[in-house]
N, C-alpha and C positions, 0 to 999 in steps of 0.2 A: 494881185499879181499871181499868176500860176507859174510855178517853177518846175513843172514836171513834163515828161514826154507823153505824147498822145499818139494813137494810131488809128487808122481807118482800114477796116478789113475788107478792102476791095482792091484786088491786085493791080489793075491798070492805073487806077488813081494813085495808089501808093507809089508806083514806079515814077509817075510824073512828079509827085510832091517830093520824092526823095531827091530828085535832081534840083527842084526848086529850093529845097532846104540847103543843099550844098552851096548854091549860088548865094543864098541869103546870108550864109555865114561869112561871106567875103565882103558884101557891100551893104549889109543890113536892109536888104529889100524887105518889103512888107507883103505878107500873104494873108488873105482873109478866107477862112473855110467856114461855109455855112451848111447846116444840116437840120433836118426836122427834129432830131432828138440828140441829146448829149448825155452820156453817163459820166458822172464826175469821179467814179471809183470809190465813193463813200456812201453809196446807196441813194444818191439824189439823181433824179431825171429832170433834165431841162429841155423844154420844147423850144424850137426855133431859135437856136443859139448860133453865135458866130465866134470863132476862135481867131484871134489876131496874133500872127506870128511875125516877129521882127528878127531878121537874121535867123539864128538857129534856136531862138527862145520863144515860147508862148508868153506874150506880154499881158494879155487880158482875155476874158471870156465875156461876151456881150449878149444880152437877151432883148427881146421885144423890138421897139423902134430903133434902138441903138444898133442891134444886130443887122437890121435892114439897111442902115445908112452908114455902116462902118467903113466902106471902101472909099478911098480918096484917089485922085488921079495918080496913075503909076502903080497902083496896087493890083497884085494878081488876085483875082477872086475865083474861088473854086466852090461851086454850088453843088452840094451832094443830093439835093432834092429830098426824097423821103428816107434817106439813109440815116444811120445812127453812128455817132463818133464816140469812141471810148478811150480811156487811157491805155498806153502801151502795156503789153503783158510782160510779166516776169516769169520765165520758165526756170525753175530751180534745179532741173536735172535733164541735161541733154548730152548727147555724144556727138560733138561737132565733127569728129574725124571719121565717122562711120558713113560709108557711101558704097554704092554698087559700082564695081570696076568695069573696064571696057568689055570684059567677057560676060557681063550681066550677073556677076556673083558678088557676094559681100567681099569688100576689099580686105586684104590681110597683108601684113608686111612680107615682102618677098615675092608678091605676085607680079604679073607682067606689067602692071601700070608703072609708068615713069614717075619721077618726082613731080614733074609738071602736071601730069594728069591727076595725081593725088591732090595737088594744090588747087586745081580747078574743081575737083569734086567737093573738097571741103569748103571752098569759097561759095560754091553753088548752094550747099547746105545753109550757110550763114545768110546768104541773100534770101533764100526761101523763108527762113524763119523771120527775118525782118519784114518782108513784104506781107507775111501773114498776120503781122501785128505784134510779134514778140520783139520788144526793144531792149530787153536784158535777158541773157541766158547764162546759166552756170554749167560749164562743160566738165564732165566727170569721167575721165579726163585723159589727156595725153600730153606728152612733153611739147609737141608742136603747137598746142593751144596758145602758148605764150606768144608765138610769132603772129598768130591771127589776132590775138588780143591787142597787140601793138598796132597792127595794120588797120584794124577797125578804129582804134582810138585816134590814129593819125589821119583818117579819112582816105587811106589808100585803097581799101575795099569796103564794100557795103556789108553790114551785118549788125546784129544787136550788140550792145555793150556786153563784153564777154568777161566772165569770171571763170577761173579754172583751178582744179586741184593738181594739174599737170600730170598726175598719174596716180592710180590707186595703190593702197597698201594691202596686200592680200596674203603674204607669205606667213602662214601661221607657225612656221618653224623658228622664227626669230624670237629671241629673248626679249623681255620687256625693255632692257637697257638698249638693245639694238634698235628696237622700235622707236625709242625716244630719239636715237640718232637719225633715223629716217625722217622723223618730224622736223628736226632741226635742219636737215638737208633740204626738205621741201620749202621751208621758210626762206632759206638762203637763195633758193632758185626762183622765188617770187610767187609761190602758190597763194591763191586767195583763200583757199579752204583745203581741208584734208579729207580725202575719200578713203574709207576703210571697208574691207569685206569681212564681216563677222559671221557670215553664213554662206553656204553654197548657193548656186543659182537655183531658181525655181525648176529649171530643167534637170537638175540633179537632186531634187528633193528638198532643198533649202535648209539642210541641217546646220547646226552651229559649228563654227570653225575656230573662233577665238576664245581664249579664256578670260576670266574676269581680270586677272593681273595684266594681261596683254592690252585689253581695252582700257583699263585704268591708266596704264603707261601712255598709250597713244593719245587718249582724250585729255589726260592731265597735262602732258607736255604741250599739246596743241593749245590748250586754254592758257597756259603760262606764257605762250608766245603770241597770244592774241589771234589765234586762228580758230575758225569754226570747224567742227568735225561732222561729216555726213557718213552715216554707217549703213551699208547694205546689209539688211537683216530680214530674213523671211520667217524664221521660226520664232515662236513666242519666247523661247529661252534666250536666243541671241538678242532679241529686242529688250528683254528684261536686263540682261548683262550690260547692254549699251546705255540704258537709262540709268542704271545704278552706278555706272562708271562716269556719269556726268557728261556724256557725249551730247553734242548740240542737237543733232537731228537724225532721225531714222528713216531710211528709204525703203519703200516697197511694203514690207510687213504683211504679206499675203496670208500668213497663218497667225495673225494677231488674235488675241483673246480679249474679252472685256476687261479682265484683270490687268493685263499688261498695258492696255490703253489708259486705264485709270492710273497706273503707276507712272506712265509718261506724263500725264497731266499733272500729277503731284510733283514730279521732278522738274517740270518746265521743259521737257524734251519735245522738240517739234516733230511732227509726223508728216512725211511726204509720200503718200500712197499714189498709185496710178489706177486709172479706171480702165477702159477697154482698149485704148489706142495701141499701147505697146504690144499686147498679145495679139490683137487683130492684125496689126501690121506684119508681125512675124508669120502669121498663118496665111495672110494674103500673098506674101512674098516667099512662101515656103521653098520654092524651087531655087531661089537665089541664096538661101541660107543653108539648106539641107546638106549634110555631109561635112559641115564646118564645125569642129569641136563637138559640143554636146547638142548640136542641132540635128537630132535623130528622131526616129519615130516616137520613142518614149518622151523625149523633150517636147515635141510638138503636142503630144497628147496631154502633157501636164499643163501646157499653156492654154489649151482648149478648155480644160477643166477650171482653170484659174479665172476665166472671164466673169462668171457670175460671182465668184468669191471676191474678186477685186471690188465690184460695186457694193457688195454686202459689207465689206470692211470699211469702205468709205462712209456708208450709212452709220455703222457702229461708231466710227470716229466722230462724226458730226454729233452723235447723241452723247458723247462722253464730255461731261462738264469740265471746262477749263483746258481741254486739249487744244493746242495750237497747231494749225495745219498749214502746210506749204503746198503750192501747186508746182508739181514737177512731172514731166511727161515721160522721161527716160527715152526721148526720141532718138532713134537710130536710123540707119539707111532705110528709106521708104517712108519715114514718118516726118521728116523735116518739112515744115510748111503746113503740116496738118495738126499742129499742136492743139488748135481750138477744138478738134474732135474730142479730146480728152475732157475739156471743160463741158462740152455738150453732154458727154456720158455722165459726168458727175451730177449735172442738173436732172437729167432724165432717169438715171438708174441708181445713183448713189444716195439713196434716201431710205 
């Protein structure tokens, strides 16, 4: 019995099966999906397989003669021919609320978009991610994520299962005690995880912003409350401080060194670097971002320089014994639905 979600990365078919799944959840209808190849997510390739879906659950995976004769009267059969089926993807770092507004610019609070237009923009992001094969996403994060998390769970809108930090913690002026209070507040609000900024953006050089005491307070309090901590850290120093503070996971790490990667492995700190998608997306959509905050000439130049560094860091991370890695794309406006591009970059360039 297979108890996991699967995805098929072909958009028209995914749209059709999304509707079939919703119907199946109500009347336990059966769908049989056949394909030339199946990847089980554990390194096994299965040729000529059939997935049997009853209601909204995969009940079994059949091969050989059983796969060819699985369909019974009344069963919906979807034959993918030479296509490959794989498990649904889990993107550990997205920004679901980031979209391009009606003026063709990056949306910001207070622009001319109405609340309804913003809701449509975010809903479209979620739908794009789901149809591209991402069935779970972690949004890092905004307070409105909680509303979309509930809407997806209830079936009101289409989207991946959503986890969220609700909002980042970035104010380095707060005392350690005040930071503990913010963690308790996030817990009370229903956050699934805690997002912390321990360094500046790559567009501002990535320098360290949090002290060891601050990170110790944040990650220690979160751990005591059963919450994971995800730390934005570009500089090797900020990565080292986060690992020493017992934080769960480090995001980005564009200036990581072999020594800090080794330290993370020793401390059991997860690493979530990005390959080329996030930087290329910003550069491809430069006109839509430029002039907003630190999206200036120097910022775009730094992202251009970071593209080969990102792939190199991923290669170094793979070569670090015992280092555990997470796939997270940092998808923002323009990148939702293209998350798989980051996986392709890892395979082709991150070695």
